[in-house]
N, C-alpha and C positions, 0 to 999 in steps of 0.2 A: 174765547176772547183772550187776547194777549194781556198779561198782567201789567207789563211795562209798555203802555201804548205811547207814552210821550217820553223820549229819551232825555229831553231837557229837564223834564220834571224830576227824573231820577238823578240827573247831574246836580240839581239843586238840593235834593235830599242828601246826596253824597257830601256836598259842601257843608250841610248842617251837621252831618255825622262827623265830619272832620273837625268841626269846631268843638265837639264834645270829646276832648282828648281823653278824659277819664274812662269813657265807655269803649271807645273804638281804637285807641292808639295802639294797643298791643296786637290786635288780630286783624287790623284793617286789610293787610295784604292777603289774608286768607279768604276774604270775602269778595275779592275783585277777580273777575273773569280775565284770564291771561290774553284772551282774544280781543274783547271789546273794551277792556279796562274800566268796566262799570260793575256795579253790584250784580251778583249772579241772579239770573232769571231762569227758573226751571233747569238747574244744572244737571248734566249727565256725567256719570262716572265712566271714564275711558278705561280700557284694559291696562293702561300704564298707571292707573290710580289717580290721574289728574282730572279736574273738573272743568267743564266748559259749558256755557249756556247752550240750551237746545237750539236756539235760533242761530247762534254762532257756528255750531257744528254744521247746520244745513248751509249756511252761507259759505263756509270754507269748502264744503263739497261742491256747491254750485260754482265756486271759483275754479275748482278742478275741472268741472264740466266745461266751463268756458275756455279754459286753457287748452283742453283737448280739441274743442270745436274750432278754434281759430289759431292754433299753434302757440297758445300761451301769450297772446298779445297783452301789452301793458294795460290797455283800456279795459279789457274784459276782466282782468284780475282786480281792478279797482272800481268795479261797478257798484259795490255796496259801500255806503258811507259809514255803516256801523262797524264792519269788520276791518281790522288793520293787519294785513298779512305782511309779515316781516320779510326782509331780504332772504334770510335762510329758508323760509317757507317757499318763497318763489323759486329758489334754487332747487328745492326738492320737487316742486311741480314740474320744472323744466326737465329734471332728471327722469322722473316717471314718464313724462310725455315722450322723451327720447327713447325710452325702453319699449315703446310700442303698445303699452297696455291701454285698453279702452274701457270706458264706463258708459253705460246707457241709462242708468237710473241711480237713485240714491242708495239703493241696496243691491249692488252688483254681486257677482259670484264671490269676489274677494275685493273688499274695499280698503284702500290705503288712505289713512287720514293723518295729515301732518299735525301732531300735537303741538299747540303753541306753548305748552308748559315745559316739556322736556326736549322740544325741537327734534323729535324722532318721528319716523313714519310708523304708525300703528295700524295693524291689520284688524279691522272691525268684523271680519268674518263674513259669512254668507248673508246675514240679516242686516248688516250695516247699522244704521241708527236704531232700527227696531230692536236690536239685540242689546242695547245699552239700558242700564238702570238709571232712574232719576235719584238724585241724592236728596232725599226728603229731609234728612237731618240738617244738611247745609241750608236748605231752604228755610227751615225753622229758625236757624241761627241768624240768617240774613233778615228774616222777618222781625226778629227781636230788635235788631238795630234800626229797622225801618220805623219801629214804634217811636223812636226818639224824635222823628220828624213829623209825626202825625199831629202834634199840637199846633205846628205851624201850617201844615198842609193836610187838610182833611181828605178822606176818601169820598169821592163824589159818586153820585148815582150814575150808572151806566146807561139808563134808559130815559132819563129826563130830556125834554126839549131844552135847547139853550135858553137861558143859562141853567146848567144842571144844579140840582139841590144836593146837599150833603147827605150821604147814605147813612142809614140807621142800622142796617143788617146786611149780611152777605149770605148767599145760598151756596152751600158746599156742593150740591148736585149740579146746579147751573153754572157754577164758577163765575158768579157775577154779584155786584153790589147794588142795592136798591134803597131808595127812600121809602117812607111809609106808603105813600100813594101808589108808587110804581110796584111795590111788593104786593099790594092788594090786587092790582090789575093783573100781574103775571102769575100770581099764586092764589086764584080765587078759591073760596071754600067749596068743598064737595068735589074737587078734582084731585088727580094724582100729584100735581105739583104742590098742593097744600100739605102733603106729607113729607116734602123735602126737608132736609136738615139745614137749619140756618143758625148763624152765629153773629156776633158783633161785627162791625166793619173790619174787613181784612183783605189783604192781597195775596194771602197764602192759601190757595185752593189745592190742597193735597188730597189725594184719594183716601178713602177710608181704609182700604186694604191694598198692600203691595202685591201686584200680580206679576206672574212670570212673563217675560217678553217672548219666550219661545212658545209657550202655551197660554194664550191670552185669557182663557177662562179658568186657569188654575192659580191658586194662591201659593206663594212661596212659603214653604214650611220647613226647609232644610238648608244646610249650609255646606257647600263643597269645600273641603279643606285643601284640595289640590289646586282648583281654580280660584279659590278665595272669593266666592260670590254666592248669593242666595239662589236656590234652585227649588223646583217643585218635585212632586213624587213622580211625574211623568218623565222628567229629565233623568231621574235616577233609574227608572225602570227600563226605558228603551231609548233614551236620548244620548247626547254626547257626554253625559256624566255617569253612564251605566257602570263603568268599572272604576269609578273614582271613590275615594273615601269621603263619606258625608257624615254629618252629625245633625242633631235636631237644632232648630232655630233657637230654642230656649237655652240649650247648652252652649251654642256659639255665642249667644248674647251674654250669658254669664261669664264665659271664659274671656271674651274680648273686653268686656266691661271691667273685669278684674285686672287684666293686663294694662288697659289704658289708665285705670285708677292708680295702679302701682307706678306706672311711668310718670304720671302727673305728680304723685306724691314724691317720687324721687327727685323730679326737677325742682319742686318747691323746696325740698330739704337741701338742695344744692344751690339755693339762691345766693348765698354768700360767696360760694365758689364761682358762680357765674359772674357776679359783680367783680370779683378779683380778676377773672379772666378778661372782663371788659376793660378794667383798668390797665391790665397788662397789654391788651390790644391797643388801647389809646397810646400807651408809651411806644409800642411798636410802630404805630402810625407816625408819630413824631420822629422816631429814630429812622424810619424809612425815608421821610422827607429830608432829614439831615444827610443821610448816607447818599441819597440820590443827588443832592447838591454837590457833595464831595466828589461823587463819581463824575458828574458833569465837569467839575473843575479839572479833575485828573485827565479826562478825555480831551478837554480843551487844551491842556498843557501838552498832551501828546501830539495833537494836531499842530500846535504852535511850533513844536520842535520840527515837525515835518515841513512846516512853512519856512522856517529858518534855513533848513537844509536846502530846500528848493530855491530859496532866494539866493543863497550862496552859490549854488550851482548855476543859477541864472546869471548872476553877476559875473562869475568866472567865464561862462560861455560868451557873454556879450563883450567882455574885455578882450578875449582871445580873437573874436571876430573883428573888433575895432583895430587891434594891433596888426593883424594880418592885412586888413584893408589899407592901413597907412603904408606898410612896407610895399604892397603891390602898387599903390598909386605912385610912390617914389620911384620905383623901377620903371614904370610906364612913362612917367614924366621925363626921366633921364633918357629913355629911348626916343621919346619925341624930340628932345633937344638935339640928340645925335643925328636924327634924320633931317631935322631942319638945317643942320650944318652942311648937308649935301646939296642944298639948293644953290642955284647960281646967285652970285653977289651976296652970298651969305655964308659965313663960316669957312669950312674946309675948302670949298670950291673957289671962293674968292681968294683965299690965301694961296692956293695952288696956282691960280692965274698970275698972282704977283710974283711968285717964285720963278715962273717961266720967263719973266722979263729979265732975270739975272743973266749977264753975258760972261762973267768970269767962270770958267769951267770948274775950278777947284771949289769955289764958294757954292756953285750950283749943286755939285755932287754932294758936298757936305750937308746941305739942307734938303735936297730932293730925296736922298735915300730914306730918311725917316718919314718924309711926306708920302713917298710911294707905298710904304708899308701900311700907313693909315688909309690911304685911298683903296688899296687892295682889300683891306678888312671891310670898308664901307661897301665895296662892290660885291663881296661875298654875302654881306647881309641883305643886299638887294635881291640876290639870286634865291636865297633861302630865308624869306621873311618869317620871323617867329616872335610873337609878343614876349616881352620880358616877364610877364606875370599872367596867371590865369584870372579870368573874370568871375568864374563860378566859385561858390563856397560849399560845394558838396561834401567836402571833408569836415565841415562844421555842422552837419545835420545831426540833431539829437535823436537817438533811437530810444523811444520810451515804451516800446511794445511790451517788454517784460515787466516794466514798472507799472504799466496800466493793469496787467493781469494781477500783479501783487496787490495793488491798491484796490482792485475789484474784490479780492478775497480778504481785504482788511476787515478784521473783526476783533472783538474782545477775546483775549487769551488768558487762561488761568492755569497756573501750574498745578492747581489742585484737581483739575479735570483729567482723568486718566486717559492715556492714549490707547484706543482699541487695537487689538491685534487680530488679523484674519487667521482663522484656524484652517490650515491647509488640509488637515485630515478630514474634517467635516465638509469642507468646500469641495465641489467637484463639477466637472463638465460632462453633460450627457445630452439628453434632448434639450435641456436648458442648463443655464449656469446657476448653481446653488452656492451662494457666498455666505459663510457664517463667520462671525467674529465674537470676541469676548474681551473683557477688560482684565488686566493683570490682577486687580484687587478683587475680582469676582463680584463687584457691586455695580448697580445701575447708577453710576454717577451722572450720566447724560440723560436728558429728556428725549432726545431724538438724534438719529444718526444720519449722516449723508454719505452715500456710497457713490463713488465715481469710478468710471471705467472707460477705456479706449482701446481701439484695435491697434496692435503694433504694426506699423507700416514704415519701412525705411524710406519710401519715397516722400512721405509727408514730413515737412520740416516743423510746422506748427501743429502741436498736438491739441486736439479738441476733446476734452473730457465730457462724457455724458453723465448727468447727475440725477440721482433719485433719493428721496427722503424715506427713511425707514423708522418705524416706531420700535421694532424689536431688534433682535441681534442676528437676523438672517434675512436674505432676500433672494428671490428667484428672478433672474434676468433672462428675458426672452429676446428673440429676433437677433441672434448672433450669427455671423457668417460661419460656414463650415470650413474646417481645415485652416483655422486662423488662431493666432495667439492674442490674448487680451490681458491688459494690466488692470488690476483692481486696487483701490485704496479706500479707506473709510476714516471718518473723523466724527467725534461726538459734539453735540451742542446742548448747552443748558442755558436757556434763555438766549441772550446775545453773546454768551461766552462759548468759545469753541476750543477743542483740543487740537494739537498738531495732527497732521495726517499720519496714518499708520504706514508701516513698511509696504511698498508695492509688492503684490503677488501676481505672478504671471501664470495663467492657465491657458490650455489649448483646447479648442473645440474638436469634436470627432471629425474624421476625414470625409464623412458623408452624413446625410440625414439619418436619424435613429429609426431602426425598424423594430416594431413592437410585435411580439408573438408570445404564445404560451406553449408549454409542452403538450404534445398530442397524446392523449390517453386512449386513443382508439386504433391508430395505425401501428400495428406491430408492438404495442406496449406490453411488456412482460411484467404483469403485476405480482408474480411470484418472487422475482429477484429485485425489482425496482419499486420504489415507494414515492408517490407524488404527494405534495401538500395540497390542501383543498383549493388553493388559488391557482395551482398548476404552474407555479413560478420556481419551484425547487424540486429536484429529483435526487434520490439517494439510493445507493446500492450497498447492501449490508452483506459482509462476508460472515457466514455463520451456518445456520441450520440448512438452508438450501444446498450449500456446498457439502456439508456433512452427510445429508441424506443421499446425495449423488455420489458419494465417495466409493460405493461398491462398484459403480460402473466405470470409475476412473482407473485406467490401466497405464502402465509405463508406455510413454510415447504418445498418449492422448493429449489433446489440446483443450484448454479451458476457453470457452467462447466468451465474447463480449456481449453485453446487453445494450442494444441500441434503442434510442428514442429520438424523435425528430420534432420540429416545430409544427404548429398547427396552421401556419400561414406560409405561402410560397412567394417567391420573387420571380417575376417574368422579365423585368427590364430595369434599367437605372442602376444607381449606386447607393448602397445601403450599409449601415453599420449597426452592430448590436454588441453588447458587453455582458459579461457574466463573471461570477466568482467561483473558484474551485477550492474546496476545503483543504487545508494544509495536510490533513491526515490521509487524503485520497491516495490510493495505491496506483491506479492507472485510469486515466480518463483520456478519451479521444474527442476532439472537437473539429468541426469543419462544415462542409456543405455536401448535399447529395442531390442529384437531379431526379425529377419525378419518374423518369423511365427506368431508374435503377433502384427504386425503393424496395420493390419486391425481392430483387436479388440481394439487397442488404439484409433483409430479415429471414431469407431462406437460403443463405449461403452455406457452404460446407464448413467444417471446423475452421475456426478463425486462424488465418495464416499470419496474423499480426500478434500472435501469442508471445509472451516474454521469452519462450524457448524455441521460436520458429527458426531463427537464424542460428543453426547449430554450431557454426564455426566462429561465432562472435566472441565467445568467452566472457560475456557479461550477463549478469542477472539483475541489473538495476532497473530494467524496463526500457532502456534506451533503444534496444533492438526493435521495439514496436514501431519506431519511426522509420523503418526501412521502406524506401519508396517502392511501391509495386503498382505498375500501370494497370494491372488487371483488377485492382480493388474497385468496388462500385462507387466509392465516394472519396473526396479529398479531405484528409484528416491530418492533424498533427497530434502528437502525444504529450500528455502532461502526467506527472506523477511524482510522488515522493519529493514535493516542493521544487520540481525541476520542469523546465520547458525544453523539449527535445526537437531540434531542427531536423526535418526529414533529410535523408541521404538521397542525393541525386547523382547520376553518372558524372556530371560535371563538377560536383562539389567534393570537398575533402571528406574522407571517411573516418577521420580521427574523431572518436566519440567525444573527447574533451573539448574539441572546438565546436561541437554541436549541442552542448549542454549549457543552458542559461538558467539563472534563478527564476522561479515561477513568480510572475507579478501578482500583486494582490487582486487585481482586476484585469481580466483579459478581454480584448475586443477583436471582432472579426469584421472586415470590410470587404463586401462582395461587389465587384464592378461587372455587371452582366454585359454591358456594352463592349468592354475591352477584354472580357473573358479572363479576369484575374481576381484572386482572393488573397487578402493580406491578413496577418495576425499581429495584433497590436498590444503593447503595454498600455491599457486604457487609462492608467493613472497619469502617465506622461504623454500619451498619444504618440508613442514611438513605435514604428513598424519593426517587428522582430523577424518576420519571414513573409515572403510573398512568392506566389507561384501561379502558373496558368491553370485554368479550369474550364471544362467544357460546359457552356451555358446554353446548350441547344434546347433544353427543356426548362420547366419551372424548377427553380432551385429552392431547397428547404434547408434550414439549419439542422445539423445532425450532431448527436452526442452519443458516446459509447462509454460505458462504465464497467469496471471489473474489480472485484474485491470490495473493500470498504472505501466508498467514494461518495461525494456529493457535489452537485452543481446548482448554483443559485443565479437566476436571471437578474440582471441589474434593473432596479425599479426606476421609474421616472423621477426627475428631480423634485417635482411637485409633491410626490408621495413622501419623500424624506422631509420636505419643507413642512408638511402637516405634522409630522412626528415632532420636529423641533418646536413648532408652535404649541403643541400639547405639553411639551416639557416646560416651556416658558409659563 
């Protein structure tokens, strides 16, 4: 039987308790369920340590069931008058329903529960509600405060016919209250019920012994210090707490009671300090009110200044338009009068007709000469009619596009908020863009950052920035176009105050989608000379004991061979890009691609003809001779070493070594275009092509690497891997 059968009854009790300010004023909020906003009834302890009524937990989960059944309709979620699901809880229900997770019962395989106390999704585990403990201590405290209302509202018998009588005792085994007559009827002498434990009238029917929710027949007698919950001996022996550190219940009781007592004593001893803090907070509240009013006035003054500027601009624009209108009207009116003079019996034509009546030649010539010029001008104006003024005012259109953007970004600005700076060394473009920034003062003066970026395109006149909010100091940006340049900038926000934009940083994406692979430790891998890391992302060649042990076999004129290693994934078509780093101390490294039909030739070739001393007449010993182009070699490679990049020699290219030697980039990239049969070698930091050549892509192509002497190659990791490292540092 439910303890709180009538919610209005408990609401009335709560009102009585609220009147007794001395008893309940300090801890009232601790006794109210965050879901139903009433006094707790059979509260359950959630894994997040918040308490919720047992009935409320079931209703919230039923609301989840309804949301999954009908797509989260509003009517289903508001089916229960007791529970009040907040907007944030509804958002979490929608989010979970969109993720596709289904529940078929109250105890599914993994039950997510939106805690109304902390507003987080809590995993109740496999047992769901059945795995939660009742908070009997909280029930007892709530019952103590219910006692204050019992003088006004008595506990009535649960079995009397209407009208019910006041109960005289409650049965702890039956969890019900009885009057004297009903108790005799339901607990007759000589039966098992007569042996039940009964107490005075109460609504707190707590069990005699706290039982384990995992093993219902076992009493909890230990306390798990890892999970911070009571457990039984079966949980410790073979359950989910088998490897956890546990202690006896009496020890845990003593320890926790001592800690709680000390904490309470400490708080009581700091009562004067707390009162001082409350006084200080009251002053801060008043100061906040005053400062907010002052800030409103300052903001109003700032906008008033803008209004005045706009009014002045508006008045000036209207005056200019009005002046231009008057001048144009005057010109057009004058032109109208001139054309009216050309009409018969009006103006010029009438005057000319009168002149023609003159018979004296000398007088006629004197007057007609000037009149003839005027008539000629009038005739020309008739042939090429053109209004004396324009009727449109297109030159007076006010362009406010830029001002609209500026006003749209209008926000509070504080000189005290530091301008973030994008760290170009930590920021990089690879499979995605990783943008990192920092503040000059090395302090988190901003609460949140806004990162904006846009693609550089000369054809677009109006730049459209894409915006994203970031809580930390780095962000991975996805869905960027290949072989494109992007501009990035960032600014910090603290409340409504923002910093100016940082300096724009331009980064370029790889020329093709990133190709992911690892070093192959099976195909031709020489584990005596090469050493792979466990993740197979780095390979190292050490010059040392292997070379010394083979020194007896080395004779004058012999060649030191390269140790080859390839990628574990091949490319059959399309355009792909991958990047790697070569250690600065590396003596000689070759990088490129090899077709599948020449891999065996690569690992079983004769002494390496690309040795530093193969080209006998070169006269160089720096390793640049390794770059000599040989069409017979089984793979397409370029040579790196001694912090240099060596462009291969081709018959059409210059053979001057100085023109073929470039500084070794910190990160090198390779772009393979199987469709066009070309491979390019890039400075991956700037995405600049250093060298490009043709390659036979008739078979499956594999990334190829060769090392000699002390050298090391590290494959570039995805941007998300670096992002996780930065988050860990933060």
